[in-house]
N, C-alpha and C positions, 0 to 999 in steps of 0.2 A: 541667867546672863542675857542681856539685851544684845541684839546683833548691832555690829558696827554699821553706820551709816554710809551711805556712797552717794554720789551725785551726778546729775547728768548737764552737761553745758549745752543749750538748746531748746528752746520752748515750742517748736514746730511738731508737725504731726509724728515725726518719728522719736524726736527727743522725748516728747511726751508719752509715746506708746512704751517705749523702753523704760521710762521711770514708774508707769503702770506695771509692766513685767516685774520689775526689780523689787517695788513694793508687795507683790503679790504674796510674799513669805513673812509679811509682818515687818519688813526691814523699813526703817526710815530712809526717805530719799529726798535729797536737795534738788531741787530742778532751777537753774538759772535761764532765764528769759529776757530776751532785750525789751519787749513791750511792756511797759508798766499795767496796761489793761489786762493782758495776758496772766500776769503775776495776781492782780488782784481776784480775778476769776477763779484761778486754780485754788488759791487759798480760801477764798469766801464761799464758792460754790462747788469746788471739787469739780470743775469743767474746763475745758479749754474748747469753745465753741469756734472761734476763727480756724484752729488747725485738726482739731480732732473732735469733731462733732458729735453727739450723741453716745459718749462716752462717759460714763460715771466714773471718776478718777478716785483712787484710794486716798483716803484722809492721811495717810502717812506721808503723801507726797507735800512738800512745803516749797513754795516757789520763791524766788529771790531775783532782784536786778542787781544784786552785787556778788561779784565773782570772789569776794573774799569770804564770803558765807562757804564758799566749798574748798578753799585752799587746804583746809586739814584733812580730808577725807582721804581714806586708804585707796580709792579709786574713782575716777571721773570718766564717764563715757561723752565723748566729745561729739555732739550731732548738730554742728552749724553749717550753715551752707559752705560748700567748699571754697568758696571765692572769700567768705569772711573768716575762714579758721585761723589763718594766722593772727590778724588783727586781734580777734576775740583771745585767743592765747596769749597774746603780749600782755594783755590785762590781768591774767592770772599771777596773784601772787605766788612767790615761790613756795615749792613745798616737795615731799618725796613721794607722793602719791601716783600711782598707775596713770597713765592717761590711755583709754582706750578710743582709738578713731572709729567713728561710725560712718562719717560722711565719705561720699564717694565722688571722685573728680580728680582732675590734675588743674593745678594753679595756672590760673591764664597766664598772669603777668610773668611767671618764672620757668614754666613747664616743668615745676618739680610735683611729685607726688606728696600726699598729704603728710605722710611721715616724715618725708625731709622739711617741708614747711613747718610743721609741729616742732620739729627738732631745733630748728632755728628760734623758733618763738618761746619756746619753753625748754631751755637747755637744762639737762640733768634730770629730767623727768623719764622714768621708764615707758616705754611706748609699746602698744599692742595695736591689731587693727580687727575688727569684728565687722565681717561681711558675709552675704548670702542672701537667699530668696525670702525676702521679708517684706510684706505688705504691711504699714502700720496698723490699719484697724485691725487685721487679724492678730496680731502680735497683743494688741492691747485688750483684745477679746479673749486672749486666752487660749487661742488655737495653736496647733502643735506646729512648732518651727524648728528648723536645724540651721546652726550657722557655723561658719569657719572663725575659730580665734586665735589669729596667727600672733605667736607671742616672740619676744627676744629669746629667750630661754626656757628651759622646763620649769625652772624655779618660778619664773613670772606666771607660767600657766598655774601650776600648783596654787600660787598665791591668788590670781582674781578670778580663775574658773569656778572656784566654789562661790563666788560673790555673784556671780553670773547665771550660773546654771540653776534652771526652776525644772518642774516636771513637764511642762509645755515648751520649754526653751530649752534645746541641746546645743553646746557647743562641741566642735569637734577640733582638736589640735592641729596646730601647724605651725612651723618655724619660717615659713616662707611669706613674710610681711610683704615683699615686693609684689608676689603673685597675687594674694589677696586685695591688694590696693587695684592692681591692674584690672582684674575681674569687674570689680565693682564701678570702676571709672568707664571702661570701654561700653560695657554693656550699654550704659545710658545712652550712650550715641546709637548703638545698634536698633534699640528698641524704637528711636525715633524713626529709623528707615521700615521698620516693620509696621508702625502705626501708618506710614504712608500707604504701605501695600492694602492696610485694610480701608484707608479713607478712599482708595483708587478701587475698591471692590475687586482685587485680583484673585482673591480665594486662598484656601490655605495650603495648597500646594505651593504657592509663590512665598506664602510666609515660613513655611517649614524649610523650604530652600534658603531663603534669607538667614535664617538662623543658622542655618549648618554653614554657610559660606561665610558670615558673620564670626562664627566662632573659630574658622580658619583664620580670619584676621587677627582676632582678639590673641590667638595661640601665637601667631608670626611674632606679633609686637610683644607679648610678655614673654617669649623666649629671648628675644634681641634685649630686653631689658635685664635680663638675670633672673625670670620667675620660673617655677618648676611646673613641667606640663602637669603633673598630678594635681596641683593646686587649680589649674586654669581648667581641667576637666571635672573639678568637685563643685561643692555646695557655693564658694564665691565665685566661680567663673562660669561654667555652663549651667547650674542650678539657677543662680540670678537671671543670666540671659535668659532662659527659657520663661521665667516667671515674668519677667520685665517686658517681654515682646509677645505677651499673650493676653494681656488684658487691659481693660482701659482704667483699672485702678493704678496703672502705672501714669505718672504725669510726664514720663517722656513718649510713650505709647501715645498717649492721647493727643500730645502735640503733634506728632507725625501724622495721626490721622485729620486731624485739622488741616495740617498742609496739603494733605493728599486730597482733601475737600475743597482746596482751592483757597484757604486762608493764608494770609502773610505771618511770617513767624513773629514779626513785631507786633502785631495786632493782638496774636493770641498770647504772648508774654505778657503784655501790657495789661489784659484783663486778669491775671491770676494773683492770687497772693502767695502762692507756694511757688517753689522753684523747682523747674526742670532742670537739671544738673547737667544734660546731655547737650543742651542748647550752649552751654559756657564751656563744655570739655571738648566740644568737636573740634573747634579752630586749633587750640593747643595741641590736642591729641594728632591732628593732621600735621602741624608743624614738627611734634617732635619725631613722628613715624618717618617724615622725609629727612631728617637729619639723619636716621638710624638707617636710612634706605630699605624701609620697611612700606612694601605695596599694601595700601588699604582702600581700594576703591569704593567700598559702600561708605567709609567715612568720609572721603572725598566728596561723594554725592550728597552726603547729608550737609557737609559745609556749604555747597552750592546752593542746596535749598534753603538752608538758613537765611544766606547772605541774598536770596531773591535773585541769584543768577540764572536759575533755571526752573521750568515749571514741574510739577511733581510727574506729570506722565512722561514727560520728556527724560527726565532723571532716569526712571525706570527702563525707559527703552533704549538710553546709552549702556547702561549697566547689561542689558541683554544683548548688546552689538558689540561687547569687549570680544577680542580674540578668542577663538576655541583653545581649550588647553586641556591638559591632565587634571584631575581634582586633585 
């Protein structure tokens, strides 16, 4: 018996890598991409040069620009840029298949988490969140990866986990969808700050301290939003934070490094085909945190840097000059 086909909405690096992972057991995968040239290259040459160069894609991946081609599938991984997810899902025909949200961010216009935006755009669809320490090229190459798969119920986990699990891609069960969402969104902003430290050549001690204090901010915000502490200290929180704050493979870290080296955020972002989600999440995260009375000084500093209101060196100095307090 042939395996059920599954779908991926989003033909960027992460979406293509997930399609490659899903196709690794012989399963047919339908990949929706916005750009027609990407669809043509995936189907004709089994490559996605603009977003995942150097990877030979499984021929079981078939790309399309028509969301209707995915509507009847039992599971769709949603991997659009966070700020475009609502619009894309609004064009998805009605269906009963699970939507597994793999984009990380907070919607700029509304301050809503991805799950809330998805629920409004695709009412009636069961929702789950997949998040964790995942660089696209490593997943595409079949290197070992572990993630959090947060589901609405154990029944949903039983339904979709077998469709996702692969020998080199292990999901761990959670019911804390809010926690999985918040970890993935906040870590992108904190990674920009760690990149600034790298750009200023402040050393490993400073970066380790920033990761630890950033995790404290993530935890405060997450708990205020109803997340569970165990989720924030797991793969989708601390695990993803450590990875993203430690490598130039992170688009957010590399953006921060450029800021630390004196470049302007607008110039760096204009030069890129891929999205550094933290640049869009930072202002709305700051807004939501203030509304909830949560102190996030590192996030505030990143916002000031992105807006060009302060130089990188001065921003770090201001953080170090904050009043002495207990950890």
